[in-house]
N, C-alpha and C positions, 0 to 999 in steps of 0.2 A: 430821579429829580436832579441829582448832581449833573448828569449828562445834559439835561435840558438847560440848566442854568449855564453850563459851560458853553453850549452852542449859542445861547443868547449873548454871552460875553464876547464870543468870537465875532458874532454878527455886529455887535456894537463897535468892536475894534475896526472891522472892515469899513464901517460907516465913517469913522473918524479919519482913517487913512485915505479913503477915497475922496472925502470932502476936501482934504488938503490938496490932493491931486487936481480935483476939478477946479478949485479956486486959484491955484498958484502955478501948476505945472503943465496943464494940458495944452496951453498955447505956445509953450516953449519948443524950440526945434532941437533940443537935446534929446533926441529920440532914444539913444542907447541908455542914457541915464534914466529916462522915464520908464524904459522897459524894466530895468533892474529895480526901480522903485516899486512898480506895480507888483512884480513877482515877489520881491522881498517882503513887502508889507502884507501881501496876501498870506504868506507863510507865517510871518510874525503875529498875525491875528490869532493863529492857533497856539502859538507858543506862549504869549503873554498871559492869558488866563490860567495857564498851567504852572506859571512860575510862583515860587514862594520866597518872599524876602523877609528876613528877620529884622525887626525894628526895635532897637533898644530905647527904652524910655527911663527917665529918672524915677526911681522908686521912692515914694515917701516913707518916712520912718514908720514902722508898724506900731500900732497902738494896741495894747492889750484889751481885748474885748471882755466885758463882764460875763461871768458865768451865771446863767439863770437856772434856777431850780424850779420846776413846775410840778404841781400836783393835779391829778385828774379830778377837778371838782365837779365838772359837768361835761359829759361827752355829747356833742351835737351830732345826731345821726341825720345825714342828708335824706331828703324825701326821695322815695323810690317811685319812679313813674312806670306804671304798667302799660305796656303797649300791646294791643290786640293784634291778631294776625293781619287784618286788613290795614290797620294803621301802620304797622311795621312795613308792609309792602309800599304804602304811600310815602313813607318817610325815606325809603331807599333812594339815595341821590345817584344821578348819572355820574359815572367815573370819567370825568373829562380828561384827567391825566392819562389814564390807560388808553382812551380813545385817541388822544393826541399822539401817544407813542406809536400806536398801530398805524395811524395815518402817516406819520413821519417815515416809518420803516417801509410802508407800502410804496409811497412815492419815490423814496430813495432807491428801492429795489427796481422799480420801473425805469427810472432814469439810468441806473447802472446797466440794466438790460439793453436799453437803447444804445448806450455807448459801446457795449460789447458787440452788438449787431453791426454797428457802424464800422468797428475795427475788422470784424469778419468780412464785411462787404469790401472794405479797402483791400485786404489781403487777397481776396478773390479777384478783384479788378487788377491788382498788381501783377497777376499772372497772365494778363492779356498780351497780345502781340505788341512787341516793342517797335517804336519808330527808330530809336537810336539809344546809345548809351554815352554819357559824358562823364568819364571817370567812373565812380561808383553810383552815379545817378541814372536812373532809368527814365526814359521819356516814352510814354505810352499813349496811343491813340484813344481819345475819349469818345464816348458814344455820341449819337446825334444830338441828344438832349443834354449831354454833359458839358460842363463848363471847363475853362482853363484853370487848373488848380494844382496844388502840390501838398504832399504830406510825407514826413520822414524823408526818404531819398528817392521818392517817386513823383514824377511830374506828369499830369494828364493834359493833353493838348487836343483841342477841337479846331482843326485847321481848314474846315470846309469853306469858310468865307473869308479867309485871311490871306494876305499877301505874304510871300516868303520873308520879307523884311519885318513884317508884323509878328510872324511866328518867332523869328529870331529875338525880337524884343521881349516877347512874353516869356520865352525860355530863360532869357537873361534875368528877368524879374523873378521867376520862380526859383532859379538857381540861388539867388541871394537868400530867399527864405530857407532853402536847404542848408546853405552855408552857415547862416546865423542860428540854426537849430531852433527855429521858431515853433516847430511842432511840439517840442518839450513844454514850452510855455502854455500852449493851448491844452495839452493833456492835463497839466497840473490845474489850470483854471477850470477845466471841465469837471475834474474829480471834485474840486472844491465846490463847484456849483451843484453837484449831486448831493454832497453832504449838507449844503446850506441852501437847498432848493427854495426854502421859504424866505430867504434873505434877498431883497431887491439889489443890494450892493454887490452880491455875487454876480449878477447878470451885468451890472454896470462895469464891474472889473473885466468880465469877459469881453464886452464890447470895446472897452478902452485898450485892452491888450491887442485885439485884432486891428484896431485903427492904428495904434502905434507901430505895429509890425508893417503895415502898408505904407505909412508915412516914411518910415525909415528906409524901406526898400525903394519906394518911388523916388526919393531924393537922390539915391545913389544911381538907380537905373536910368533916370532921365538925364542926369548930368546938368550942366549949366546951359548948353547950347541947343538941346533938343527937347526942352520942356513943352513947347507948343505941339510938336508932333506926338509926344507922349500923351499929352492931354487929349488930343484927337482920338488916339487909340483907346483911351479910357472911355471916352464918350461913345465910341463905336460899339464897345463890348459891354456897355452898362446893361445890367439885368436886374430884375427885381428879386430873383431867388436868393436864398441864403443857404450856405453850406453849414453843416453841423460841426465838422471837425477839420475839414481841409482848408488851406489857404486859397481862396478863390481870387483870381486876378481882378475881378470887378465886384467883389462882395461889399466892401466898405462903401458907404454913400458917396456918389460921384462928386457932389458939390464940395464935401469936406476934403477929398483927396486933391482935387484941383486947386482949392483954396490954399491948402497946406503946401502944395507943390510950388506955388508962386509966392509963398509967405517969405518975408525977409528973414534970413538966419538971425537967431537971437544972439545978442552980445554976450561974450564970455563972462562979463561982469555979473550977469544975472545967475551964474552958477551958485552964487552965494545964497540964493533962495533955498537951495537944497539943505543948507545948514539949519533951516527952520524945522527940519524933520526931527531933530534931537529933542526940542521941547514937546513936540507932538508925541514922540515915543515915550518920553518921561510921563506925560499926562496919562497916556494909555496904561502904562505900568502901574501908576498910582491908583488909577480907577479900577483896573480889572485884575491885576496880579493879586495873589494872596499875601497880604501883609500880616505877618505874625509878630505881634508885639507882646511884651511882658510874658515871655515864655515861662511856663510854670516849672519850677525846679524844686525838688524835694530831697530831703535826706533819706527818705525811704527809697531803696534802690529800684524796685520793680512794682509799679502800680498798674501795669497793663492787665493783670488778671482780676483786678477789682472792678466794680461798677463805677458809674459816674460820681456817685455821692456816698462813699463808704463812711461809716461812723468812726470818729476818731476819739479815743479815750486816752487821756493823758493823766497819769497819777490818779485814776479813778474818776476823773471829771470828763464830761462829754463836751466835744467841740464839733463845729462844722468841718467839712472836709477841706476847706480852704486853709485850715491850720497846718495841713501837710506841707503847704508851700510857703509857710512863714517860719516855722520852728527851725532853729539852727541845730547843727550837729554837736556843738560843744556841750550842750546841756543834756544830751540824750545818753541814757544809761543802757537802755535796751529797747528793741522794737520787735513786735510780733504782728504778722499780717495773717488774716483769715479770709480766704477767697469765698465768695458766695457759691452755694448756700452755706451759711455758718450753722453747723449742727451741734456744736459743743454744748452740753447741757448748762454749763456755768454762764453761757452768754444768751440763753433763751430769754432772760429778763429784758433784753433790749428790744425784743419784738421786731416790728417792721423797720426799725432804724438800721438794722444790719442786713437788709435785703441786698445791698450792694457791697457787702463785705464789712470787715472790721479791722481797724488798725489800733493796736494797744502800744502806747509809748510810756516808758518810765524814765523819769529825769533824775539828775543828780541834785540832791537836796531839795527836791520838789520846787525847783525854780525853772521857769521857761525863759530861754533866751532866743533871739531871733536871728535870722540869716543876715550876715554882714555883706558888704559889697564884695569883699574878697572871697567869702564863702560862696556867694552866688556865681562869681566868676569861675571858681573851681567846679561847682556843680554843673555849670553850663558846659565846661570842657568834657566832663564825664557824660553828660546827656548827649553830646554830639558824637559819641562813639557809635558807629553803625551797629545795628542789632546783630548782624551776621559776622562781626569781627570778633575773632576768638580772643586776641590778646592786645592790650594797649598799655604803654607806659606813659603816664601823663606827667607833665611838669606843672606843679601847683605851687601856691604860695601860702605861707602862714600869715597870721595877723600882724606879726612883727616885720613882714616884708621878706623874710628869708624863704628859701625854696625847699621843696621836698618832692619826691616822686611817689605817685600812686600807681601801682600795678593792678590792672583790672583784667579779670577772666570772664568772658561770656560763654557759658556752656551751650552747645548746640541743642540740648534737651530743655533749655530754659534755666533761669537762675544764673548765679555766678558767685564770685568771691573777689576780695580786694586785699591788698596789703600795702603798707607804707614803708618807704625806704628813704634814706638820705640820698642826695643826688649822686654821690660817688660809690654807693653800695650796689652789690650785684644780687641777682635772684636766680634760683635754680628751680627746675621742674622735675618732679619725680612721678613717673607713671608705672605702677606695678613694680616698684623697685628699680626701674631703669632711670638713670639720671640724664637730664638734657640741660644744655645751657640756654641762655636767652637767644642766642643766635640760631638755635635749633628749634625754636618755638613752632615752626611749620611742621616739624616731625611730631611734636607734642599734639598739635591740632589734629593731624591725621590719625594719631593713635587714639585720641579721645573720640573721634568720630566713628572709629571702627570697633570700639569696645563699649560694653555697657557698664557704666560705673555706678557703684552703690555708695561711694564715699569720696568726698573731695575736701581738702583742708588747706589752710594757709597759715603761716606764722613764722616765727624765728627759727632758724635751722638748729639752734642749740636745744630747742624744745621738741624737735622732731624725733619720734621714737619708732619710726617704721623702718622698712628695709631700703637700702640704697646700694647700688653696685659700685659706687665711687664715693670718695671722700667729699662731703658737702660742707665741711667746716669753714671753707674759704668764702662761702656765700652768706649773706646776711639773713635773707628770708627765703621761703620756699612755697611752691604750690605743689600739692601731692594729690594723686588720683589712684583709687583702687577699683579694679573692675571685677565683674563676676566671671568674665571669660578669659582672664589672664591665666598664665600657667601657675597653678596653685602649688606645684612642687617646688618652684623656685624659692618662694618664701620659706617653705619648710626647710629646704636644704641650707639656705642662708642662716636661718635661725639655729640649726644644728651646728653649723660651723662656728657660730659665735660662742656656743657653750661647750664645744669639744675641748678636752684637755688630755693630751697624750693619747688621742684616739678613743677616749672614753667620754660618754655623756655625763655632764655635771648637772645635777638637778638644782633648782633654786634652793638657796640656803635659808632654811627656816630656823636655824639655830639662834640667830640674833633675837627674833621675836619670842621664841620659847624661853630664852634666858630672861628677857624682860618680864614675861608673864610670871615667872617663878621668883623674880626679885621682889624685895620689899616695896620698891616704888610701883612695880606693876600691880601688886596686890592692893596697894593703897589707891592707885588710880582706878582700878576696877571697882573697889568699894565706893569711892566717891562718885563714879559714874552711875552705879546702881542706886545710889542714895537719891538721885534727882531724876532719873529716867522715868518719863511718863507722869511725873508729878507736877503740881502747881505749888511753887514755893516763893518766898521772898528773898531776893538777892540785893546786896548792897554794891553800888558802883564805886570802884576805886579809881578808875581812869580809863584811858583809851589805848588801843594797840593797833598799829598799822604797819605790817612787816611782811617780808617773804621768808619762807622757811623751806628746808629741804630734808624731808624725812618721808615716812610712808604716806603722809598726807601732803606731799609737796605742793606748794602753790602760794597764793597771797592770802594772808589772814588779816582781816579788818574787823574790829569790834570793840567791846568794852571788857576790861578786867572787872570781874564781880566776885563776891564771896558769898558763901552759904555755910554758916558755921565756921569750921576751921579750914575748909577747903576753898581753893581759888580756881576760878573757871574763866573762860573767854566766851562772852555772849556775842555771837556773830552779828555783824551789822554791814556786811558787804554782799555783793552779788544780789541774790533774790531777797536778802534781808535788808536792802538798802534803806527801807522805810524807817528803820530804827536809827540809822546814822544821823547824828546831830541832835537827837531828841533827848539825850540823857547827859547829866553832869555828875562829876565826882560828888559823892555823898548822897545821891538819890537812892531811894529804895523802890524797887520795881517788883511786880508780881509776874513770874514767868512760868508758863506751862511748857515743860521740856519735852520736845519731840524726839530728840536724839542727843547723845553725849558721846563724843569720840575721844579716844585716848590711844597713846602709843609711845614707842621709844622716842625720846627727845621732842615730844610734842606736849603742849598744854592740854588740859581738859577743855574741849570745845563743845559748847552748847548750841544746838540748832533749835530755836524756839518755835512752838506752835502758836503761842499767843503771849504778848507782852502788854502789861497794864501799868500805868503810872498815875498814882493819886486818883484811881477810879476811871481814868481816861484810857481808852484802847489806843495803843501806839502801833501794834502790829498784829495781824491776823493771817495765818497761813492760808493760802488758797486751797480749795477743795481738791482732793486728789483727782488728777485727770484720768479718765478712762484710757485704757491701752488703745493705741492707734496703729499698732503694728502687728504683724503676724508672727514674728519671731525676733530673737535677740542673737547677739554674737558672743562667743567665748573668745578668750585671748588668742586662741589658735585659729580663729576665723570660722570655726564650726558653728552652724546655726543651731539654736535650740528653742523649743517651744513645748507647750503642754495643751492637752485638750482631750476630747472624748473621741474614741475610735468608733467609726461607723463604716458601712459599706464594704465589709471584708469580702474579697474575692479569693478563691483558692484554686490551686492546681488539682489535677486528678489525684495526686498522692496525698492531698489534704494540707500541703504547705501553703502559706499565704502567697497570693499572687499580687494583690494590691489592697489598699485600704485608704480611707479618708479620715483625716483628723479634723474635727470641728474645734476651731480655736476661738478665743474671745472676739467679740465685735463682729461675728459673722464670717471670719476668715475660714477658708477650707484649704487643707493641704493634702493632696493625693500623693501617696508614695507607693512606688512599684518595687517589687522584689523579684530577683532572678530565681529560676528554678533551683539553682545551686545554693541559694541563701540558707542560713541556719533556720531550723524549724522554730516557730513561735508558739510555745505551748502554754505559757503561764498568763497569756493575755487573750481576752475575748472581746467581741464587739460590745460596746457600752462602757468599757473600762476607761478610767482616766489615766493617761499615759504621758510620758516625756519622750519627745522625739529629737534626735540629733541628726543633722544631715548637711550636705554641701551641694553646690551647683543646682540650686532650684531654678525653675523657669516659671515666670508669671504668665498664667493662661487666662486671667480674667481680672476684673476690678478687685476682687477679694479672693482670688484663687491662685494656687501655686501647684506645680507638679514637680515631684522629686524622684529621680531615678537613682541617686547616689545617697542612700541613707547610711548613717554611721552607727547609731545605736537606738534601741527602743526599750523603754522600761516602764513599769507601773509603780516604781518607787523613785522619789525625787533624789535620793542619795545613792542611787545605784545605776550603773550604766545598763544593766539588764542584758538583753540579747544584743550581741555585738556583731557587726558586719565585718568580717576579717579583711575584706577587700579595701576598706577605708579606715576602720577604727585604728589600726596600728600605724597608720600614716600620721595621725593627729594625737595619739596618746601612747604612752609607754608605761610599763609597770615601774612603780617606785620601789 
């Protein structure tokens, strides 16, 4: 359908351009200008409908739409019409679109075949006996029924009834066609005619191009003194036949050629008429080019995987998908997108509303703000980054007019990441521990394209805790990539070097935490934590806390200071607990169901609530635990671990395990293979629940992995069990 519309738009453009030629240009003797006008507008007719122009319009200030809550009071079920077999056959309509497509293709193929046969016939004739050669132009004797014509660098002459002077004049005429490369115009026009065989203007273009060629050559060949003799020659050779591709000396209607031969040359002042082409071109662009106005810009980075109308949920309220293009980034605390089909059980309640996907947005203080002009300008710059461009550093503006840089990574596999910098700050790239500068970003792109990455992160370099083969402290921010196919021994060797002292391995120091546990404060904190853990109790609010801290729970702490009895705690109100933020005041008493209570050296007692109620009103309710969506997790040393049921055990002839399949949660299957030299597995049998550790897995299906490098297998969660000596001691050592 799009192709059909495009061809109609091309046809309409040819109609506009040819009408201008017919009304204003065809009587002018500026034959060279007319030639280029006809050829250029014919090609522009194909270009204009394919153009896309962005048109910016003034955006009205957004108005908050009311949220409507609806109850299913009555469900109207549309009547179902039962159609019998005979009725169904009668109701089947003829597919006109498909028939039109077939007709178009068939006629176009026939026309193309005709053109190819004509070219083949020409090349066969061009091999005939030559009368003479003039430079690189061949002059060949035409057949008895053949006319005087030319194509490319070949001239055909039928001199049976011509005087030598007449032959000389005809050759001079055809040589001008060759010199001006008129054959190229005819080939282009003929190919266009094949594609637009249904368009009458395509045939008019062809006729006018041929006429203009003859007018141009006639005026030069006849000169000013021999027009009468030249006209007599035209009359003598006038024929009714029409060539398909060649320039025939007497093809164009005799009356037109003689009239134009004696037509008074047009005054140069009339060249100004050609300037009228510009408004015609503008009108054609406005009418048939694709004008894209009001480009949709969203703070959600990638909406391409969602359907046309995903459901948008902001702070628990449902909105139409157009809210994605209105909400501003300043108010956004977090965004989660779920591509269709959405199968998470907690979202089943939305039914068909999420058939095109789901976008969940949480805001700061439950207040929605809208995109400003500056924010739209920033989003537009980001949207204009080509999808296949790996890295881009954008110069953006803040609301106060000051500038900042946003660095954007587009991953070849989809998705990406961003980080913001001051205009004078630098960024570094770290791929499997190898450090690259911004000037070496092409090397980073090549590395990313040739490795399979399972992790990519961005942030401030002072918070980077991975490996780096160079000092990165001079850089403000980083982009880091970790691959499955990188050299895993590099990270291990570097880690060992960092903890080596005088050639000996130094293990992590647990003494500080042990001392804390044995101290009076540690014992008091433990007792205070156990007092509230898993219970629903009344707490009194003393005030707020919003600070950063650096201890075993290093990070940002935001919440309320609360007391329960003689003990003081911090009730979290940041991150996923943001719903509590701003809802409590000093002196309030709240009922809290405690889900977790953390404590440690130099750290307050931190409560993670499951539910918070104030004066009987629910303020916060933790979401239902999400089902596992992954096949395995990672330990700090990058060893993968998972648990499940052993099935499909295959054995070697000596009884040792050859392979087995681990059935993991959510339908994942991990097949692990064992070498003949691997340790014997005697304490585990098919059907047992085991814990598997491994590295270098390969994904072999949607929910299937194959492992050749297993590390350890155990039927006890707190024991490594059977160890593979080939890998285990690379990742673990005896304490």
